[in-house]
C-alpha positions as CSV (number, residue, x, y, z in Angstrom):
1,X,1.3,-9.7,17.2
2,X,3.2,-13.0,18.2
3,X,6.9,-12.7,18.9
4,X,7.9,-14.3,15.6
5,X,5.2,-12.8,13.4
6,X,7.4,-10.1,11.8
7,X,9.7,-12.8,10.4
8,X,6.9,-13.7,7.9
9,X,7.5,-10.4,6.3
10,X,11.3,-10.4,6.3
11,X,13.0,-9.5,3.1
12,X,16.4,-10.7,1.8
13,X,19.1,-9.2,4.0
14,X,21.0,-6.2,2.8
15,X,22.1,-3.8,5.5
16,X,20.4,-4.4,8.9
17,X,18.8,-0.9,8.5
18,X,17.3,-1.8,5.0
19,X,16.3,-5.3,6.3
20,X,14.3,-3.9,9.2
21,X,12.8,-1.0,7.1
22,X,11.5,-3.2,4.3
23,X,10.2,-5.9,6.7
24,X,8.2,-3.3,8.7
25,X,7.0,-1.6,5.5
26,X,5.7,-4.8,4.1
27,X,3.9,-5.7,7.4
28,X,2.3,-2.3,7.5
29,X,1.3,-2.2,3.8
30,X,-0.3,-5.6,3.9
31,X,-2.3,-4.7,6.9
32,X,-0.6,-7.1,9.3
33,X,0.3,-4.2,11.5
34,X,-2.9,-2.2,11.9
35,X,-3.3,1.5,12.3
36,X,-2.7,2.5,15.9
37,X,-0.3,-0.4,16.6
38,X,2.5,0.6,18.9
39,X,6.0,-0.3,17.5
40,X,8.4,-1.0,20.4
41,X,12.0,-0.8,19.3
42,X,13.2,-3.5,21.7
43,X,10.5,-5.9,20.7
44,X,11.2,-5.4,17.0
45,X,14.9,-5.9,17.5
46,X,14.3,-9.1,19.4
47,X,11.9,-10.5,16.7
48,X,14.3,-9.6,13.8
49,X,17.4,-10.5,15.7
50,X,19.1,-7.1,15.2
51,X,20.2,-4.3,17.6
52,X,17.9,-1.4,18.3
53,X,20.1,1.0,16.2
54,X,18.8,-0.2,12.7
55,X,15.3,-0.4,14.2
56,X,15.5,3.3,15.2
57,X,16.8,4.3,11.8
58,X,14.1,2.3,10.0
59,X,11.4,3.9,12.1
60,X,12.7,7.3,11.2
61,X,12.5,6.4,7.5
62,X,8.9,5.0,7.9
63,X,7.9,8.3,9.6
64,X,9.3,10.3,6.7
65,X,7.3,8.1,4.3
66,X,4.1,8.8,6.3
67,X,3.6,5.2,7.4
68,X,4.1,5.8,11.1
69,X,4.2,8.8,13.5
70,X,5.9,9.4,16.8
71,X,3.8,10.1,19.9
72,X,5.6,11.9,22.7
73,X,4.2,9.4,25.3
74,X,3.8,6.1,23.3
75,X,6.6,6.2,20.8
76,X,6.3,5.0,17.2
77,X,2.7,4.3,16.1
78,X,1.4,2.9,12.8
79,X,-0.4,5.8,11.3
80,X,-4.2,5.9,10.9
81,X,-5.6,8.0,8.1
82,X,-9.0,9.8,8.3
83,X,-11.3,9.9,5.3
84,X,-10.7,13.6,4.6
85,X,-6.9,13.1,4.5
86,X,-7.3,10.0,2.3
87,X,-9.4,11.8,-0.3
88,X,-6.7,14.5,-0.4
89,X,-4.1,11.8,-0.9
90,X,-6.0,10.4,-3.8
91,X,-6.3,13.8,-5.4
92,X,-2.5,14.1,-5.2
93,X,-2.0,10.5,-6.4
94,X,-4.2,11.2,-9.5
95,X,-2.2,14.3,-10.4
96,X,1.2,12.7,-9.9
97,X,0.6,9.2,-11.2
98,X,-1.3,10.4,-14.3
99,X,1.7,12.6,-15.1
100,X,4.0,9.6,-14.5
101,X,2.1,7.3,-17.0
102,X,2.0,10.0,-19.6
103,X,5.8,10.2,-19.3
104,X,6.1,6.4,-19.2
105,X,4.2,6.0,-22.5
106,X,7.1,7.6,-24.3
107,X,9.9,5.9,-22.4
108,X,8.7,2.4,-21.4
109,X,10.8,-0.5,-22.9
110,X,9.6,-3.8,-24.2
111,X,11.4,-5.5,-21.3
112,X,9.4,-3.3,-18.8
113,X,6.2,-4.1,-20.6
114,X,7.0,-7.8,-20.4
115,X,7.7,-7.5,-16.7
116,X,4.5,-5.6,-16.1
117,X,2.5,-8.3,-17.9
118,X,4.3,-11.1,-15.9
119,X,3.4,-9.2,-12.7
120,X,-0.2,-8.9,-13.8
121,X,-0.3,-12.7,-14.6
122,X,0.8,-13.4,-11.0
123,X,-1.8,-11.0,-9.7
124,X,-4.5,-12.7,-11.7
125,X,-3.6,-16.0,-10.0
126,X,-3.1,-14.5,-6.5
127,X,-5.9,-15.2,-4.0
128,X,-4.2,-13.8,-0.9
129,X,-5.2,-10.1,-0.4
130,X,-2.0,-9.1,1.3
131,X,0.2,-10.6,-1.3
132,X,-2.0,-9.1,-4.1
133,X,-1.5,-5.7,-2.5
134,X,2.2,-6.2,-2.5
135,X,2.2,-7.2,-6.1
136,X,0.0,-4.2,-6.9
137,X,2.5,-1.8,-5.4
138,X,5.3,-3.5,-7.4
139,X,3.2,-3.2,-10.6
140,X,2.5,0.5,-10.2
141,X,6.1,1.2,-9.2
142,X,7.4,-0.6,-12.3
143,X,5.3,1.6,-14.6
144,X,6.2,4.8,-12.8
145,X,9.9,4.0,-12.9
146,X,9.5,3.8,-16.7
147,X,8.9,7.6,-16.7
148,X,12.6,8.0,-16.1
149,X,11.9,10.9,-13.7
150,X,13.6,10.1,-10.3
151,X,12.1,13.1,-8.4
152,X,8.6,12.4,-9.7
153,X,9.0,8.7,-8.8
154,X,10.1,9.6,-5.2
155,X,7.0,11.8,-4.7
156,X,4.7,9.2,-6.2
157,X,6.1,6.4,-4.0
158,X,5.7,8.3,-0.7
159,X,2.1,9.2,-1.4
160,X,1.3,5.7,-2.7
161,X,2.7,4.1,0.4
162,X,0.6,6.3,2.7
163,X,-2.6,5.3,0.9
164,X,-1.8,1.6,0.5
165,X,-2.4,0.9,4.2
166,X,-6.1,1.4,3.5
167,X,-6.1,-0.6,0.3
168,X,-5.4,-3.9,1.9
169,X,-8.0,-3.4,4.5
170,X,-10.7,-2.3,2.0
171,X,-10.0,-5.3,-0.3
172,X,-10.6,-7.7,2.5
173,X,-14.1,-6.2,2.8
174,X,-14.7,-5.9,-1.0
175,X,-12.6,-8.7,-2.7
176,X,-14.5,-8.3,-5.9
177,X,-12.6,-5.1,-6.5
178,X,-9.4,-7.2,-7.1
179,X,-10.8,-8.6,-10.4
180,X,-11.8,-5.2,-11.5
181,X,-8.4,-3.9,-10.7
182,X,-6.8,-6.7,-12.7
183,X,-8.8,-5.8,-15.8
184,X,-7.9,-2.1,-15.4
185,X,-4.2,-3.0,-15.2
186,X,-4.5,-5.0,-18.5
187,X,-6.0,-1.9,-20.1
188,X,-3.3,0.3,-18.8
189,X,-0.6,-2.0,-20.1
190,X,-2.3,-2.0,-23.5
191,X,-2.4,1.8,-23.6
192,X,1.3,2.0,-22.7
193,X,2.2,-0.6,-25.4
194,X,0.5,1.7,-27.9
195,X,2.4,4.7,-26.6
196,X,-0.9,6.4,-25.8
197,X,-0.1,8.5,-22.8
198,X,-3.5,10.3,-22.6
199,X,-5.4,7.1,-22.7
200,X,-3.1,5.6,-20.1
201,X,-3.7,8.6,-17.8
202,X,-7.5,8.4,-18.2
203,X,-7.4,4.7,-17.3
204,X,-5.2,5.3,-14.3
205,X,-7.4,8.1,-13.0
206,X,-10.5,6.0,-13.3
207,X,-8.6,3.1,-11.6
208,X,-7.7,5.4,-8.6
209,X,-11.2,6.7,-8.4
210,X,-12.6,3.2,-8.2
211,X,-10.1,2.2,-5.6
212,X,-10.9,5.3,-3.5
213,X,-14.6,4.5,-3.7
214,X,-13.9,0.9,-2.5
215,X,-12.0,2.3,0.5
216,X,-14.7,4.8,1.4
217,X,-17.4,2.1,1.1
218,X,-15.4,-0.4,3.2
219,X,-14.9,2.3,5.9
220,X,-18.6,3.2,5.9
221,X,-19.5,-0.5,6.2
222,X,-17.3,-0.9,9.2
223,X,-18.6,2.3,10.8
224,X,-22.2,0.9,10.5
225,X,-21.1,-2.5,11.8
226,X,-19.5,-1.2,15.1
227,X,-22.8,0.1,16.7
228,X,-24.5,-3.2,15.7
229,X,-21.8,-5.2,17.3
230,X,-21.9,-3.1,20.4
231,X,-25.7,-3.5,20.6
232,X,-25.3,-7.3,20.3
233,X,-22.7,-7.3,23.1
234,X,-25.0,-5.3,25.3
235,X,-28.0,-7.6,24.7
236,X,-25.8,-10.6,25.4
237,X,-24.6,-9.2,28.7
238,X,-28.2,-8.7,29.8
239,X,-29.0,-12.4,29.4
């Protein structure tokens, strides 16, 4: 990544620690920092014009959220998920997030419904996959906060972040899923507006199932493409 690239993901300054954490989180969740990328504290500090102390604190937070891990020899690495772990994550997401929308159906305010609709309007217009993924996270977080259950929200957010790394990548391969997701979001808002928690949970579970299927398909497509690309390179080298 170029020396100034992280600045594209910088967030409004709060504390230096929060600034670095949210900037790195956004870069990871939008796919700008790929799985397996090494995060060097000194390089990040130089790019974001901070000391290494807030960078070190931010990396600890991201590790706790499951977005990175620490290798004894290479330091902080953007985490890569395998398909088995991803399926497990989505099982957990379905359990937690369906509970959250059931609770939200009885608590959500008109102001929150209005904000969700406005966010979805922006998502309908958004053509950039990375920005759509960011708005998607904001949309889901808004609905889950409406459940008025801080402990549940904290659990949901950590699992959601860990899975979002794959979402951005899969949508780049299958952009048609974005329109489907937008329609499902509209149905979810409608169910919450009617205070129908069971319907909202059913829509949410189907939404997550479809997203998981897109991720698995995208991963399968890439796995098939790699041997073909290797074969082409071999043939080219023989000419």
